[in-house]
C-alpha positions, 0 to 999 in steps of 0.5 A: 952109776951109769953115765949117759950122754944124749945129743940134740936132747932139749926137745922131742925124742932126745928129751924123753930119752933123757927122762926115761934114762934118768928114771932108770937111775942113769946120770944123764948128760943132756946135750944141746946147741944152746946151754940155756935150752939144755938147762931148761930141759935138764931141769924138767927131766933130772939131767945135767945140761951140756952145751954141745953142737955136734958140728963144732969141733971145739964143743966136742973137744971140750965135752970130751975133756970135761966128761970124766966117765961115760957108759952110753952115748945116744947120737940123737941130734939131727936136722933137715927132714926135707920133705920138699925135695926129691933126689933128682932135683935136690939142692946138694948144699942142703944135703951137705948141711944135713950130713954135717949134723946127721953123719959127721957130727955123731962120727966126730963125737963118737971118735972123741968119746971112744976112750971113755966108752972103751973104759966102761964095763958096759959101753953102748952107742945108739945111733938114732936113725930112721926106717927112711934109711932102709935100702929095702923100702926106700923111696925118692923123698927126703933125700938129704935126711935119707942119705945122711941116715943111710950113712949113719947106718953104715957107720953103725955097722963099721963101729960095731965090728970094730968095737965088738972086742971091747964089749961096746955094743953099737946099734941103730934105732928107728923110733918110728914116726913120732909126733915131734917138731920134726915128725909133725902131728899124727905120729905115735907118742914121744914116749913110745919112740924114746922107749925104742932108743932106751931099749938099745941104750940099756941092752944086757952085755950079751945083747945084739950089736951092729943091728937096726931096730925099732921097738926091739925088733930088727928092721931090714937094712 
């Protein structure tokens, strides 16, 4: 059975990714900062709860020690969609805090879980990003969120190049503007955004790596 871990999965896109992967027969580990929140969400979607704060080295070490096998890692946890800020006047403390969850968290977690992913016959890493991180189309808003996601995209490219020989496919995915607590009302259905992530999590062995996608279609870097 394919084992998948999704971070930041007690609500929104992460929870729906867990639901869809579970429906496809994956053994899904649902990670969240609160074990109670993870437990409630896991019951709803047929997953196993895991207490996992991606900014906590202790949580990451424990998870890496307890997870016996892993095929798919979905780095979904993210914070600080800072619509109130502009780059020229941004509070850099907010930027640093966002980077801890949005960049360093997935980076640390991926490093810790790489031995398991390398042993998998079908290793997949999906970094949930945003079109806001596209240098081609970038504006001046949400500087903390945007800068951290740009760096996550760069990490995606580096890991993809390094892990290509191991058969681990690494891609960044923009789920689009989705009607979640972070995205706010007016976005597209959560199931549609999650399906974009699930597409990358379930790629065939000859699928793309080192790409940036939404709905299975490339986005400009």
